[in-house]
MIDREN-65043 format. One record per residue (C-alpha): residue in one letter; y, x, z. Coordinates in Angstrom, 1 decimal, m for minus. Layout:
MIDREN-65043
+-----+--------+--------+--------+
! res !      v !      u !      w !
+-----+--------+--------+--------+
!   a !      Y !      X !      Z !
...
+-----+--------+--------+--------+
***
This chain:
MIDREN-65043
+-----+--------+--------+--------+
! res !      v !      u !      w !
+-----+--------+--------+--------+
!   m !    0.0 !    0.0 !    0.0 !
!   n !    3.5 !    1.2 !   m0.8 !
!   k !    5.2 !    2.7 !    2.3 !
!   k !    8.5 !    1.0 !    1.4 !
!   v !    6.9 !   m2.4 !    1.4 !
!   t !    5.3 !   m1.8 !    4.8 !
!   k !    8.6 !   m0.7 !    6.2 !
!   d !   10.3 !   m3.8 !    4.8 !
!   d !    7.6 !   m6.1 !    6.2 !
!   s !    8.0 !   m4.5 !    9.6 !
!   s !   11.7 !   m5.1 !    9.5 !
!   i !   11.2 !   m8.7 !    8.5 !
!   a !    8.6 !   m9.2 !   11.2 !
!   r !   10.9 !   m7.8 !   13.9 !
!   r !   13.8 !  m10.1 !   12.8 !
!   l !   11.5 !  m13.1 !   12.7 !
!   d !   10.3 !  m12.3 !   16.2 !
!   a !   13.9 !  m12.0 !   17.4 !
!   i !   14.7 !  m15.4 !   15.9 !
!   i !   11.6 !  m17.0 !   17.5 !
!   r !   12.6 !  m15.4 !   20.8 !
!   l !   16.1 !  m16.8 !   20.6 !
!   l !   14.8 !  m20.3 !   19.9 !
!   i !   12.4 !  m20.1 !   22.8 !
!   e !   15.2 !  m18.8 !   25.1 !
!   t !   17.5 !  m21.6 !   24.0 !
!   n !   15.0 !  m24.2 !   24.8 !
!   k !   14.1 !  m22.6 !   28.1 !
!   d !   17.7 !  m22.8 !   29.2 !
!   e !   17.6 !  m26.5 !   28.5 !
!   n !   14.3 !  m26.9 !   30.4 !
!   v !   12.5 !  m28.0 !   27.3 !
!   l !   10.1 !  m25.2 !   26.8 !
!   s !    8.3 !  m22.9 !   29.3 !
!   d !    6.7 !  m19.5 !   28.5 !
!   a !    3.3 !  m21.2 !   28.9 !
!   t !    4.1 !  m24.0 !   26.4 !
!   a !    5.7 !  m21.5 !   24.0 !
!   a !    2.6 !  m19.2 !   24.2 !
!   r !    0.3 !  m22.1 !   23.5 !
!   l !    2.5 !  m23.3 !   20.6 !
!   l !    2.6 !  m19.8 !   19.1 !
!   k !   m1.2 !  m19.4 !   19.4 !
!   s !   m1.7 !  m22.8 !   17.7 !
!   v !    0.1 !  m21.4 !   14.6 !
!   g !   m2.2 !  m18.4 !   14.4 !
!   l !   m0.4 !  m15.6 !   16.3 !
!   t !   m2.5 !  m13.2 !   18.3 !
!   p !   m1.9 !  m12.7 !   22.1 !
!   t !   m0.4 !   m9.3 !   21.3 !
!   e !    2.1 !  m10.8 !   18.9 !
!   i !    2.9 !  m13.6 !   21.4 !
!   a !    3.5 !  m11.1 !   24.2 !
!   r !    5.9 !   m9.1 !   22.0 !
!   i !    7.8 !  m12.3 !   21.1 !
!   l !    8.0 !  m13.4 !   24.8 !
!   g !    9.1 !  m10.0 !   25.9 !
!   k !    5.9 !   m9.3 !   28.0 !
!   k !    4.3 !   m5.9 !   28.4 !
!   s !    0.9 !   m6.7 !   26.9 !
!   a !   m1.5 !   m9.4 !   25.7 !
!   t !   m3.0 !   m9.6 !   29.2 !
!   s !    0.4 !  m10.9 !   30.4 !
!   v !    0.1 !  m14.0 !   28.2 !
!   a !   m3.7 !  m14.5 !   28.6 !
!   p !   m3.4 !  m16.9 !   31.6 !
!   y !   m1.1 !  m19.2 !   29.5 !
!   l !   m3.6 !  m19.2 !   26.6 !
!   y !   m7.0 !  m19.3 !   28.3 !
!   g !   m6.5 !  m20.8 !   31.7 !
!   k !   m8.6 !  m20.0 !   34.7 !
!   r !  m12.3 !  m19.2 !   34.5 !
!   n !  m14.9 !  m20.5 !   36.9 !
!   n !  m16.8 !  m17.5 !   38.3 !
!   k !  m19.9 !  m18.9 !   39.8 !
+-----+--------+--------+--------+
***
């Protein structure tokens, strides 16, 4: 793959992540959307936990895992 295309795709992805983050933050301020709801919504459109964590400003995918998978019953 052309290096220029990869760089452009990365720039576009970063900008789209920023736009999504702004929309989430705006709705959080209005008490419409929580991180948990946003994470589940982003997962429903096909984003990975790592991508969701990056958008929500979390350190890693394990930070958003509780929102996505809930609690497990360890018996």
